[in-house]
Backbone as a ProteinNet text record, in pm:
[ID]
protein_1_A
[PRIMARY]
MALSSFPVPPEQRFFEDYQAGRVYEFGTVWVSEAEIIEFASRYDPQYFHLDPAKARASEFGGIIASGFHTASIVMRLYVDHYLPRSASLGSPGVEDLRWPHPVRPGDRVRIRITILEARPSRSKPDRGIVRTKVEATNQTDQLVLSMTAVNIVRRRPGV
[TERTIARY]
3743	3739	3643.3	3554.7	3457.6	3516.7	3480.4	3523.9	3407.6	3437.7	3330.6	3306.3	3390.9	3366.8	3428.7	3378.2	3430.3	3553.4	3633	3747.7	3705.1	3582.1	3531.4	3395.6	3360.8	3231	3115.2	2992.9	2876.3	2854.9	2891.4	2872	2961.9	3069.8	3166.1	3167.1	3076	3076.1	3006	3066.2	3009.7	3024.7	2972.2	2975	3114.1	3217.8	3354.6	3402.2	3334.2	3372.6	3314.2	3230	3167	3240	3316.3	3398.4	3347.6	3322.8	3274.8	3370.6	3311.6	3389.5	3410.4	3392.4	3409	3294.6	3327.2	3229.2	3237.8	3120.9	3114	3013.6	3037.2	2941.5	2907.2	2777.4	2728.2	2619.1	2600.5	2488.8	2536.3	2458.1	2340.4	2220.3	2103.1	1979	1915.4	1882.9	1814.3	1664.6	1592.9	1449.4	1371.3	1274.6	1194.5	1058.4	995	860.9	762	774.7	683.7	695.3	815.8	838.6	776.9	791.9	734.1	581.9	522	375.3	328.8	401.3	362.6	366.2	472.8	482	368	350	247.4	107.3	79.5	-54.8	-84.9	18	-2	1.4	87.9	114.4	96.6	99.4	91.3	24.6	-107.3	-175.1	-209.9	-110.2	-130.8	-103.8	-177.1	-173.7	-34.3	50.7	183.6	279.6	235.1	310.6	252.2	128.9	54.3	21.8	-11.7	-69	27	93.9	191.8	135.7	14.2	-43.1	-70.2	-135.8	-163.3	-32.7	63.5	191.4	267.1	258.6	324.2	266.1	136.1	70	87.5	146.9	164.6	290.6	311.7	433.3	559.4	545.2	661.4	703.1	612.9	645.2	661.1	617.2	625	613	607.3	597.7	717.7	690.1	797	767.8	873.7	858.4	804.5	724.5	683	807.9	804.5	915.2	938.2	830.4	844.9	902.8	881.2	948.8	1098.6	1132.8	1273.4	1335	1263.2	1313.6	1333.2	1245.4	1258.5	1381.2	1407.6	1527.5	1652.1	1652.4	1765.8	1783	1672.7	1681	1743.6	1708.7	1767.8	1919.6	1965.7	2109.7	2175.5	2109.1	2159.2	2175.8	2076.2	2081.2	2186.7	2188.1	2281.2	2427.7	2457.6	2597.5	2647.8	2560.4	2605.8	2580.6	2461.1	2428	2497.9	2532.6	2591.8	2484.4	2521	2423	2364.8	2447.8	2395.1	2405.9	2470.3	2487.5	2389.7	2306.6	2207.7	2095.4	2065.7	1960	1843	1830.3	1716.8	1748.3	1641.4	1654.6	1535.1	1560.7	1447.5	1384.8	1446.7	1387.8	1489.9	1437.9	1521.9	1478.2	1568.2	1541.7	1553.5	1477.7	1493.3	1488	1390.1	1374.9	1326.2	1400.3	1368	1385	1304.1	1312.9	1327.4	1445.8	1461	1437.6	1464.6	1437.6	1373.4	1282.3	1215.7	1304.1	1276.3	1334.8	1243.2	1303.5	1228.3	1263.2	1178.1	1210.2	1347.2	1425.8	1559.4	1668.7	1632.1	1734.3	1810.4	1933.8	2018.4	2048.1	2003.6	2015.9	2132.2	2211.8	2321.2	2318.9	2389.2	2389.6	2530.6	2535	2658.1	2627.1	2709.6	2691	2801.9	2766.7	2865.8	2833.7	2927	2905	2927.8	2820.2	2825.9	2873	2828.6	2859.1	2849.4	2939.1	2933.7	2974.6	2877	2907.5	2847.9	2920.7	2866.5	2740.6	2649.5	2528.4	2565.9	2502.6	2527.8	2456.8	2342.5	2262.4	2280.3	2328.5	2345	2483.6	2579.1	2718.5	2745.2	2648.4	2669.5	2641.1	2609.8	2572.3	2617.4	2606.1	2637.2	2532.8	2539.6	2444.9	2524.4	2478.3	2545.4	2447.4	2488.2	2409.1	2477.4	2398.4	2451.8	2374.6	2446.8	2385.1	2378.8	2260.1	2239.1	2194.5	2265.3	2229.2	2220.9	2110.1	2093.7	2095.9	2165.5	2173.9	2140.7	2106.2	2083.7	2210.6	2201.4	2317	2375.4	2301.6	2355	2390.7	2402	2438.7	2335.5	2211	2103.3	2069.7	2052.9	2014.4	1866.4	1835.4	1696.5	1641.2	1728.3	1684.8	1796.9	1758.1	1853.9	1781.9	1856.2	1802.2	1917.4	1887	1981.5	1922.4	1996.2	1951.3	2020.1	1947.1	2002.2	1987.6	2099.1	2097.1	2160.8	2108.9	2165.6	2239.9	2367.8	2453.6	2524.4	2520.2	2584.5	2735.5	2796.8	2942.5	3005.5	3128.1	3201.2	3219.9	3188.4	3204.7	3348.4	3363.4	3496.5	3565.1	3497	3559.7	3515.7
7787.2	7732.3	7814.7	7747.9	7815.2	7835.5	7947.2	7980.6	7959.2	7930.4	7911.1	8034.5	8137.6	8258.3	8380	8495	8622.3	8658.8	8754.2	8798.6	8874.3	8925.4	8995	8936.2	8937.9	8882.7	8972	8917.1	8992.7	9125.5	9133.4	9256.1	9369.4	9336.3	9435.9	9450.2	9383	9376.4	9497.1	9549.4	9658.9	9625.1	9711.6	9692.8	9653	9716.4	9693.3	9550.3	9475.5	9337.2	9236.9	9285.6	9199.6	9219.7	9119.1	9129.7	9034.8	9091	9010.5	8894.8	8779	8659.2	8568.9	8622	8539.7	8439.1	8320.8	8213.7	8166	8151.5	8107	7993.5	7902.5	7796	7800.7	7790.8	7798.3	7693.6	7655.7	7569.4	7465.9	7380	7316.8	7326.2	7304.9	7297.7	7162.3	7088.6	6960.1	6986.9	6923.3	6947.3	6821.4	6838.2	6724	6722.4	6605	6593.9	6681	6684	6765.1	6913.9	6958.9	7099	7128	7036	7052.7	7063.8	6974	6973.8	7100	7140.5	7261	7385.3	7402.1	7517.2	7512.9	7396.7	7382.9	7407.9	7359.7	7378.9	7526.4	7605.9	7749.7	7828.8	7787.9	7875.7	7814.8	7684.9	7622.5	7485.7	7484.3	7359.1	7268.1	7232.4	7135.6	6995.4	6897.4	6763	6701.3	6728	6665.1	6729.2	6837.1	6895.7	6854.4	6803	6781.3	6637	6557.8	6425.9	6316.3	6247.4	6145.6	6037.6	5990.7	5883.9	5934.2	6047.4	6102.8	6140.5	6193.5	6232.5	6111.1	5996.1	5872.6	5828.4	5850.3	5809.5	5912.8	6025.7	6132.3	6108.8	6193.2	6184.7	6210.7	6268.7	6297.4	6177.7	6080.4	5959.7	5981.6	6095.3	6124.4	6273.2	6307.2	6447.8	6526.5	6646.3	6738.5	6875.4	6951.2	7086.4	7180.1	7274.5	7383.4	7455.8	7502.9	7583.4	7706.8	7762.1	7879.9	7843.6	7722.2	7675.1	7664.4	7607.3	7598.6	7737.6	7832.8	7970.1	8029	7995.7	8045.5	7987.3	7860.8	7797.1	7864.5	7885.4	7950.2	8091.9	8163.2	8299.8	8301.9	8205.4	8200.4	8183	8092	8072.1	8197.8	8261.5	8383.2	8495.7	8513.8	8618.2	8584.8	8461.8	8423.9	8432.1	8398.5	8383.4	8486.3	8547	8628.8	8778.8	8815.9	8958.3	9025.4	9153.7	9226.2	9256.7	9255.6	9276.1	9417.2	9519.9	9655.9	9736.7	9683.7	9759.3	9717.2	9617	9575.6	9677.8	9725.5	9824.6	9767.4	9636.5	9573.3	9525.4	9490.2	9432.6	9471.5	9505.7	9530.5	9401.5	9286.4	9159.8	9058.5	8946.1	8840.6	8816.8	8758.4	8726.4	8574.8	8521.9	8382.9	8281	8291.7	8194.7	8062.4	7954.3	7821.6	7715	7608.7	7491.7	7367.7	7337	7225.6	7087.1	7069	6942.5	6973.9	6888.9	6916.6	6883.4	6952.3	6918.1	6815.6	6711.1	6600.6	6587.5	6520.9	6499.3	6432.6	6483.2	6428.4	6495.7	6579.7	6650.1	6748.8	6771.2	6873.7	6976.4	7098.1	7204.5	7295.6	7328.1	7425	7519	7631.4	7728	7756.6	7787.4	7831.9	7969.4	8065.7	8205	8243.7	8303	8358.1	8505.5	8591.7	8735	8769.5	8806.9	8837.3	8979.8	9071.3	9212.1	9286.4	9379.7	9470.2	9607.1	9696.5	9828.8	9938.3	10048.6	10161.4	10215.9	10264.7	10327	10455.6	10478.7	10602.7	10722	10696.7	10807.7	10830	10728.1	10740.8	10690.2	10780	10738.7	10667.2	10663.6	10596.4	10446.2	10395	10254.2	10194.1	10062	9989.7	9883.3	9825.7	9722.1	9594.4	9486.8	9357.7	9258.4	9200.4	9095.3	8962.4	8866.4	8739.8	8622.8	8526.7	8400.4	8310.8	8262.5	8176.2	8039.5	7936.3	7799.2	7718.5	7648.3	7560.6	7416.7	7333.7	7191.9	7107.9	6982.3	6888.4	6806.6	6707.6	6627.3	6545.5	6527	6455.5	6551.7	6678.7	6784.6	6811.2	6768.2	6806.7	6952.4	7026.6	7166.3	7173.8	7236.1	7245.3	7387.3	7485.3	7623.4	7699.4	7788.4	7884.5	8017.3	8125.1	8258.9	8357.3	8475.9	8585.8	8689.4	8719.3	8816.4	8950	9056.1	9191	9254.4	9301.7	9364	9502	9588.6	9722	9721.2	9760.9	9749.9	9883.5	9927.7	10052.9	10042.8	10150.7	10156.5	10182.4	10140.2	10159	10308.5	10355.9	10498.8	10544.2	10660.3	10716.6	10669	10584.1	10532.3	10618.7
9175.6	9310.1	9395.7	9462.9	9548.6	9688	9748.1	9882.7	9978.4	10104.1	10200.9	10287	10270.7	10349.1	10280.9	10317.8	10271.6	10354.7	10306.4	10386.4	10513.7	10514.4	10633.1	10670.8	10800.5	10842.7	10798	10795.4	10747.3	10819.4	10946.2	11023.5	10973.7	10905.9	10858.9	10706.9	10640.7	10495.5	10432.7	10324.6	10246.4	10098.1	10014	9869.5	9819.3	9870.2	9821.6	9843.9	9928.9	9957	9857.3	9767.5	9666.4	9534.2	9493.6	9373.8	9265.2	9147.9	9034.3	9009.9	8983	8954.9	9075	9194.4	9314.1	9325.7	9375.5	9393.5	9538.4	9600.7	9739.8	9751.1	9845.6	9875.1	10023.3	10051.4	10188.5	10210.3	10333.3	10367.9	10465.9	10502.9	10444.3	10538.8	10477.6	10553.4	10523.3	10628.1	10614.3	10612.3	10519	10500.5	10540	10629.9	10674.9	10605.7	10604.6	10548	10625.4	10757.2	10838.7	10802.7	10781	10742.6	10605.4	10511.6	10377.5	10387.6	10462.7	10478	10550.3	10653.9	10728.7	10639	10562.9	10472.9	10370.5	10309.7	10205.6	10260.3	10380.2	10435.9	10458.1	10480.2	10500.1	10369.4	10274	10159.9	10020.8	10007.5	9874.8	9887.5	9915.5	9951.9	9832.9	9755.3	9647.9	9703.8	9652.2	9711.2	9715.3	9616.6	9614.3	9714.9	9781.4	9892.8	10027.4	10026.6	10151.8	10186.9	10087.8	10112.3	10065.3	10159.3	10120	10026.9	10051	9967.7	9825.6	9814.7	9681.4	9610.6	9685.9	9625.9	9572.5	9644.9	9596.7	9463.3	9444.2	9319.4	9208.1	9239	9138.6	9056.7	8959	8876.9	8958.2	9078.4	9162.5	9247.2	9266.4	9341	9490.7	9540.8	9683.8	9709	9835.2	9877.5	9823.7	9774	9734.7	9796.4	9817.3	9872.1	9765.1	9808.4	9720.4	9670.7	9547.9	9497.2	9582.7	9635.9	9720.8	9857.8	9902.2	10023.5	9995.3	9880.4	9840.8	9834.2	9775.5	9767.7	9906.9	10000.3	10137.3	10206.6	10184.2	10240.2	10184.8	10053	9988.2	10040.7	10059.3	10110.6	10249.3	10332.8	10467.1	10459.8	10374.4	10356.7	10300	10205.8	10140.6	10243.5	10328.3	10430.9	10536.6	10583.2	10690.2	10648.6	10523.5	10482.9	10382.4	10306	10193.9	10210.6	10249.5	10258.6	10376.5	10359.3	10472.3	10576.5	10703.4	10810.5	10812.9	10801.1	10812.9	10684	10582.6	10458.3	10348.6	10374.4	10274.9	10270.4	10150.6	10131	10052.2	10053.2	9987.3	9846.9	9777.4	9644.3	9558.7	9432.1	9342.6	9290.3	9320.3	9279.5	9231.9	9183.6	9126.8	8982.8	8906.7	8766.6	8747.9	8656.1	8611.7	8724.3	8812.3	8920	8861.9	8888.9	8834.6	8942.5	8931.7	9018.5	8930.7	8880.6	8785.7	8845.2	8974.4	9043.1	9177.4	9221.8	9349.6	9469.9	9579.5	9708.5	9773.7	9827	9887.1	10035.4	10111.5	10253.4	10267.2	10360.1	10383.7	10303	10207.6	10128.9	10215.9	10176.2	10237.2	10129.3	10151.3	10051.1	10087.5	9987.9	10004	9884.7	9896.3	9785.9	9737.3	9610.1	9543.9	9486.8	9521.6	9483.1	9386.1	9274.1	9182.9	9164	9199.8	9183.8	9036.3	8968.7	8825.7	8799.3	8884.7	8862.5	8995.2	9015.8	9131.2	9079.1	9070.9	9015.7	9103.2	9115.6	9191.8	9124.2	9204.9	9151.6	9079.3	8965.1	8890.2	8954.6	9015.9	9069.6	9219.5	9291.6	9437.6	9475.9	9494	9515.7	9648	9738.3	9866.7	9860.8	9742	9730	9597.5	9590.2	9468.1	9442.5	9322.8	9281	9256.4	9319.1	9306.9	9243.6	9130.4	9064.2	9092.7	9138.1	9185.8	9127.4	9074.7	9033	9156.5	9187.5	9303.1	9253	9293.7	9259.1	9387.9	9404.8	9520.3	9471.5	9545.3	9510.5	9633.2	9605.4	9715.3	9738.7	9823.2	9862.1	9747.1	9638.8	9521.7	9408.7	9441.5	9347.3	9238.9	9259.8	9168	9192	9085.2	9095.1	9132	9246.6	9291.3	9279.9	9259.5	9239.4	9172.7	9081.1	9025.5	9008.2	9026.8	9007.5	9001	8951.9	8957.7	9052.3	9157.2	9257.1	9232	9256.9	9247.4	9385	9439.8	9571.5	9566.4	9649.1	9664.7	9797.3	9792.6	9909.4	9934.5	10058.6	10098.4	10081.8	10034.3	10021.3	10158	10171.9	10296.9	10321.1	10440.3	10470.5	10448.6	10390.1	10366.9	10241.3	10162.5	10038.7	9922.2
[MASK]
+++++++++++++++++++++++++++++++++++++++++++++++++++++++++++++++++++++++++++++++++++++++++++++++++++++++++++++++++++++++++++++++++++++++++++++++++++++++++++++++

């Protein structure tokens, strides 16, 4: 069963609040065609992200969001709902980033988070490492992004 919130708000969240096996669902973000075109014109100017007529004639049958736009949407949801506000110490990266289905104009994107692992750092006792499976879906439950995120999170003071 997925939960929609943590037991504590992001402002009070520390490493100890991330428990392996927990699943959370957050979102949604509505995506417009104008937003897709704007992002693509700045960062990924391929015709199927920019030109409605050419995109309709492509294998995609219409405008689709850049995968990196999708990743940016997911990152916003991840930061707003999942990461701790003051205990996040960054990330060494993500693993296995995939876009199995495109995001299209009018889609509503949400995320499902599964905490795979939460372990204290061996070399720095003031922090822990959290590995998280992130899955983004649209309004019809099509998977539009999957990745494994690794985050470094400060431990609660005095623990």
